[in-house]
N, C-alpha and C positions, 0 to 999 in steps of 0.2 A: 619609294621614289616619287612615281607618278601621283601618288596621292598629295604628297608635300608639295608638289608642285600645283597642284590643282587648289588645294588651300590657300597657297600662297597667292594666286591669281585671284582668288575670290576677295581675299583680305584687300588686296590692292585695288580691286574694282571697287568695293565699298567705300575705301578712302577715297578715292577720286569722285565717286558718286557723292561723298558727302561734303567735298571741298566745293564740287560745282553747285550743289544746294546753297552753299553759303556764299557763295559768289552771285549767286541770283538774288540774294536778300539785299534790300536797301541797306546802303553803308552810310551815306550822308542824310541826318535826320534834322529837322527842326521840331520842336515840340512848343505848341502852343496851349498851355494849360498845365497848372501847377501839379494836379494829382497825375496826369499823364507821364510827365517828366520824371515826379518821384517813382513811379513804376518802372519806367525806362532804366532808372538807375538800379534799383531795386534788383530789376533781373539781368543785371550785368551789361546793359547797353550804353553808358554813359559815353565811352568812347567813340559812339558813332552821333553824338551829338555836336552839331556844329553851329546851332542857335537854337536859342529860345524866346518866349515871351516874358513879359514883364511880371506875370502871374508866378512863373518859375523861380521860386527862390529858395529851395531845398533840395538836395543838400546845397551847401554854400558854394561848392566847387562850381555849378553850373552858373552862379550869377557872374562868373568871368567870360561866358561864351556871348558873341553878340547878341544883342536884342533885336527883335522883328517887331516891337510894340506891345500894346495890349492885345489879348487874344481875340477881343471883338472888333478891333481897329487895326489889323495887320496892315503892314507896309509891302505892296508887291515888290517894290524895287528891292526893298531890305532883306525878303526871301530870295528873290531872284540872285542878287549878288552873292549870296551863299551858295549857290548851285547844289540845291538839295535833291536827293533822290525821293524824299519823302517828307511831306508836311502832315503830322500828326497833332489831331486837336479832338475837339468834342463838337457838338451841335451848337454849342456855344461859339464856336469860331467865325470870324467874319472880317469885313462885310461880304454880303455874297458877290457883288462884282470885282472883288480882289481875288476872290477864290477861283472864280469862272476865269479869270485875267492868268491866274497861276496855272490851271489845268491846260489851258489853251498853250501855254509855253511848255508843257511836258512835264510840270510838276505833278507826283502823283500825291493825292491827298485821301488820308483816311481819316474817318471820324468815329472816334468813341462816344460812350453814352455819358453823359453827366450827371443822370439819375441817381439817387440818393438811395440805391436798393441793392441788395445782395446778388440779385439774379443780373443786374447789369455790370455789375462788378465782374462776375463770372465772365459775361462775354467779352469784356474788355480785357481781362488777362489771358484768355483763350486766343484773342486775336493778337494782343502783343507778343504772347509765348509763338506765334507763329510767325511774325513779322521779323522776331529776333532769331529764329533758330532754337528758341528755349521753352520748347513745351512744356517739359518735364518740371522745370525750375517754376515756371508761372503756375504750374498745378499746385505746387508744393507752398507757394506765395498765397494762393488763393486758399488753400486747406488751413494754413497758420492764422490767415485775417479770420475764419470762420472760427476757429479754435478760441481766439484771443476773445472775440465777441460774444460767443457763446459762454465761455467761462464766466466774464463779467456778468451776463445776465443771469446765471444762478447764483453768483454771489449777491448780488443785488437783493434777488428774491429770497434769499435765506437770511439775509441779515437785515432786510426791511421790516420783517413781521409785520405789527399793527400799524407802524409808522405811516402817516398820511403821505402820500406821495407828493413830493415838494412842487410848488408850482413856480416856474422860471420864465423870464423872457431873455432875447438873445437881442441885442442892439448894435447896429453897425454903423460907426460914424465914420466921416471924413474930416480928418482935422478938428474932432469935437463937434463939428456942425451938423445940425438936421439929422440927427440918427435915425436910421431905418430899423424896423422892428419886424424881425423874422416871424413869418406866419406859416401857415400849412405849406406842403409842398415844396420846401426847402432844404437844402443840406442842412442848415440851424435846428430846423424842426427834428431832422433825424438825430441828429446830433445829442438834443435836450432828451428826447425820449428814450434812445437808446443807452444813456448814463442814469436812468431812472427817474427823470423829471416829467412834469406835464407842462408842455407849452402853453401858456395861459393866452398867447394871442390866436384868435381865430379866423382871421382874413387869410388869404393866400397871397403867397410871395411876400416881399416886403414893403411896408408901408410905413409912413410917418404918422405918429402918434402925439396928439397934444401931451403937456405935461399933466394936464387934468386926467386926462385918459390913462396915462401910465400909473398914476397914484392910484386911480380907481380899480385898476387890476390886481394892485397889493400883492406883488410877485414876493415870493419866498427869498427868490434868489435872482442876481441879475448877472447874466455872462455878456461881457463888453469887449468890443473889438473896434479896430480902426484902419482904414485903410492907408492912411498917412502916418500914423502916429503909433508907436510899440509900446507894449507892456503898461507900466504906470503911467507913462506921460499920456498915453491915449485915454486912460482910464481918468486922470485929472482933468483932461481938456473937456472930455464929456460932462464930466459933472460941473465944472465951472460954468460951462456954456448952455447947460440945461437944470435951471434951477427946481423945476418940478421933479426933476429925474435925482437931485441931490435931496429932495426932501422924504425921498420914500422910506417905506419900513425897513427893505432890504439894505439901503446905504445907513441907516441908522443900526443896523444890527451887523455891519460889517459884512455881508452875505453879498460880496463881489467877486466876480471871476473876470479873469482876461484871457482870451484866447488869439492865437494867431489868425489873421484874415485869410492867409491861404488856405486853411485847412478847409474853406466853405467853397473852394474853387474847383470846378471840372469833374466832379465826382468823387466816389470814396477813394481815398488815398492811403497809403501804408503807414501814415503817421495817425491816423485815426483812433486805431484802439487805445496807443498812450494817453490820448487827449479824453478819450471816453473815460478810461480809469482815474485820470485828474480830476473831472468834473464828478464823477461818480464818489469819489471820496470825500470830495467837499458836500454834495448832499446827503450821503450818508457816513459819517465820522468813524462809525462802528467797523467799518470797512477797512478803516487803517490798523485797526487794533485786534479785531476778532478773527481767529482763525474759521475758515469756512470750508467745508467740504464741498470741492467743485467735483468730485469723480463720478457722480451720479450722471 
């Protein structure tokens, strides 16, 4: 009987300790970054969100939350009005004077990494798991992301054979105007390479290129995205306003793909494995029909 009482006391103490730890975690979150918001939802923390930035578009349910502006141009008043316990973003978040003002007002600020590499993702998910009180769920999400990307890499290697690696360019437009070409050290570059393509743009970051320069690169594939226009509308606007682009070999062969621009914001997000599959299946059509052994 005394043992039963002891076990009951230990269980009660453990439950009280767990509840206390949960109470100590931040409960009112603002997320400033699309990928961060998606991971918060993926790990079961959507109910804690009281506001998001304009790059947080997925899942659609978060778009009904109050907006605090673009992640690089946050509004201090907009953030403070929502009385958050935590403002979560990346090193892209700003401007610095606003963040300083928020910290002085007592808002806890956590910055994740926006780097497009798996080591950064691992650190981000570990920190999110701790902040949400869901470290095991975060670890499982990380393992699943790794598994999906590694599986796709094996499929590409086994299917490509002697096929030359396709050369690709990713262009980011704004209402069809002045598209920027994604070069090295960008999320777009990571996306193209992981999907089995070769990024033909060798400059760092994003840069405007002339129509002549785009034609000279002679890409096998063009991946288009637009910050204002979505899907076919954005694609049509880019081609209509950039005749040099419209005259390219890729356009003539119908080798055009469109992606959601929010995939390129805030580091590696949970939708990227699906995006990689879609791109790789276009670059390597045999992936769609050929059974590939991925057990190795």
